[in-house]
N, C-alpha and C positions, 0 to 999 in steps of 0.2 A: 509328462508321463501320466499324470492323473486324468488329464483330458482324454488321452488315448484309452485309458482303462474304462472310463465311464461310457465311452461310445462303442465298446466292443459288442458285436452281435453276430451270430453265425449266419443269420439270414442274408442270402445273396452272396455269401463268400464261397470261393472255390476250395473244395476239400479233396485231397488225394489220399486214398486209403489202399494199402496193400493187403492182400488176403481177405477180401470182402465177399468172396463167393460162399463163405461158410463161417460158422463159429462167431467169435467176438467181432471180427471185422465186419461181417454181414450185419450184425445187430447195430454196430456203430454207424455203419452207412445208412441203415434204415432210420435210426433216430435223428441223425444229422439232416437227412433228407426231409424228415417230418418237420424239422425246425426251419426248413427253407433254404438249406445250403445247396450249392451246386456240387454234385458228387461225381468224382472220377475215380475209377478203381482199376487195378491191374487184373488181368485174367490170362489163364493158360488154356482153359477149356471154353471155347466160344459158346457151345450149347448150354453149358452150365451157367455161364455169364448172362446169356440172354434170358434164361429162366429167372435168375436172381434179379436182373434189371426189371423184368416185367412185374415181379412180385413187389419190389420196392415202389415202383410207380403206382401199382394198384393200391397198395396200402397207405401211401403217403400223398398221392395225387400230385407229386412233384415230378415234372417231366424232365428236369435237368439231371439226368442220370446217364453216365457214360462208362463203358468198359473199354480199355485199350489193352492189346496183347502185350504180355510181359512174362518171361520166364526168369524168375529171380535167381535161378541157379546158373544163369548165363550173363556175363558182363556185357556181351554184345547185345543181347536182348534188352537189357536195362538201358543201354545207351540208345538203342533204337526207340524204345518206349519214350524216353525223355524227348527225343527229337520230334516224335509224333505229338506228344503232349504240347510242346512249345509251338507247334504249327497250328494247333486248335485253340490254345488258351494263352492269354497274355498275363494272367495273374494266378497266383497260388497263395492262399492265406493259411491253410492248415494242411500239414503233411503228417499222416499217421502211419508209421512203420509197424504194422501189425503182423504181417505174415511170418510164419516160422515153421520149422520142421524138427522132428525128433527121430533120428535114424537109429534103429536098434542095432544095425550092422554098419560098419564103415563103408561109405560109398563116396564117389567123387562127383563133383559138379562138372558142368560142361567144360570148365576151364582147368579141370584136373586138380581141384582143391577139395579138401575134405568138406563134404556137403553141408554139415551142420554149421560149421564156421562160415562157409560161403553164403548160405541163404540167410541165416539168422543174424549175421554181423556184417560181412563184407557187402552184401546186397544193399542194406539200408545205408551203409557208409557211402557207397558209390552213388546210389539214387539221390540221397540227400545233398551231397556235394554238387551233383550235376544240376540240381534244382535251386541252388542257393541264389543264383543271379535273379531268377524270376521272383523268388520269395522276397529278396531285398527290395525289389521294385514294388512289391505288393504290401510291404510292411505298413501296419503291424501284422505280424504273421507268427504262426506257432508250429513247432515240430514236436511230435509225441512219439517216443520210442517205447514200444511195449516190451518190457523185460519180464522178470519173474523172480520170486523169492529163491528159486534154485540158484540164482547168482551167488548166494551166500556159500554154496558148495563149490563155487568155481575158483579157479586159480589161473592167472596168466603166466604161463611158462613159455617164453619166446622160442625155446628149443623144441617145444612139443605142441605148437598151436594146432597142428593138423592130426595129432595122435597117430602118427605113422606106425608106431609100435604100441601094442597093448591098448587098442581102442576100447573106450568105455563110454556108452551112450549117455549116461547121466553126467559124467565129467565133461563130455563134449558139449552137451546142451547147456550145462551150468556155466562153462567158460564163455560160450557165445552170449549169454545173457549178462554176464559180468562185463564183457567187452562192450556191450551196448550202453551200459551205465557209464563206463569210462569215456566212451565216445560222447555221451550226453554232456558230461561235465567239462571235457575239454572244448567241445563245440560251443557250449554256452559262453566260455571265455572268448573264443575267437569271434563270436557274433555280438559281443558287447557293443552297444551303441548303434546297432543296425535296425533295431525294432523287431528282431526275431527272437523269440524265446524257444528254448528246447528243454523238455523234461522227460523223465522216464516214468512209466506206469507199470505197476504190478496188478494184474487182473484178478489174482487169486487162482486157486486150483479149479480149473473149469473143465466141463465136459466138452472137449473139442476133438476134432479129427487128428490133432497133433500126436495123440497117443496110439494111433491105429497100428503102428508097427510093434508095439510092446506085446509081451506074452499075455494071453487071454486072462489069466488069473490076476495079473497086475492091473490090466485095464479095468477089470470088474471092481477091484478094490478102489481104484482111483475114482471111478464113476459113482461108487457108493457114497463117497464123501464130497464129491466135487460140486462146485457152484453151477448154476445155469449160465448160458451165454449172456443172458440179459444182465445177470448180476456181475459177470466178469467184465462187461463192457462199460460199466458205470464210471470207472476212473478215467478211461480214455475220453468218454463223452464229456465228463466234467472238465478235463483239461482243454478240450476243444471249444467249449462253450462258456465257461465261467468267467465273469468279469474279475473275480477275486484273484485269479492267477495271471492277470495281464502283465504284471511286472516281476513275476517269479520265473527264474531260469536256473537250470543246472541241478534240479532237485529230483528226488525219487519219491513218487506218490504211491500210496496204497490206501484203499478205501477212501479215496478223495482227500487224503491228508498227506502232508510232507512226512516222510518216514526215513529214519536213518538206515542207509544201506550198509553193506559190509565194509569193514575197515579198508580192505584192498581197493574198493571202488573210489576211495578218496585220494589215492596215490596219483597225484598229478604228473609226476615224472614218468610213471608207468603209462599213464594216459597219453602223454606226449610221444613216448616211444612206440606205443601201439598205433598212434596216428601215423607216424613215419613208416612203420612196417606195412600198414594198410595201404598207404599211398603207393608203395612198391608193388603190391598185389594188383592195383587197378590203374597203374600209371598209363598204360596203353589207351585207356578209355577216358582219361580226364586231362584237362588242360590246367596249367599252373594258375591261370586267371580264375579258375573255378574253385580253387582251394585257398 
């Protein structure tokens, strides 16, 4: 393991980033491209993606930048994206699940699931599991799940995962970010011995488009104290590039340091149950061999 740690370098490695057309994801893609990585990103808007791709190439002189269509609110789209990715690429060394939403009002995903839970949690759950085979072949490899300190306000209530009654946007968002940490911890156990690490990252309160649906006054208050995207991307970049974390898995990082997450996030029995529930949500799109 020490030899693997000493040889880690992001240069030449294939990195997949969700949510890279703006915000933290875009900054992360830019910096990893600058360091010589091969960048693949998800995109819903081809015009916006082409503009961002051109900007990254122009600023980094790295031509290995690719955007593939993927709507993270659709399981079918995620499955199609993975199939397209595997046709073009035979390796994946770093997966950064960065994309997220904050819906002020309850809405449903294409699959009829509460959208915050679907996009912020079930999408990375499905995407990650569908890519594990190629990541195992590419090991050493790293998975980074972008969570949030809001997870501390979250609670996993298996009877109310989709907030079908009394929807609360803060609770829905917080639950999704807690679910991501529980996923991180149980996945790290399942991947032990494979050469793949998985960690969660808290970027800080950042000025991103995720808050666009909030009331104007609340958005102004958040932006008054929020970090820049460059500051918010530091922990994800650190987890993707640092040799120091080569042998660390199942942890929650903030400001590039291991940080204790909420008490509920350490409940492995709850993490196991959430895994089983999640499999039922995505069963149509995943094979047993991939989980």
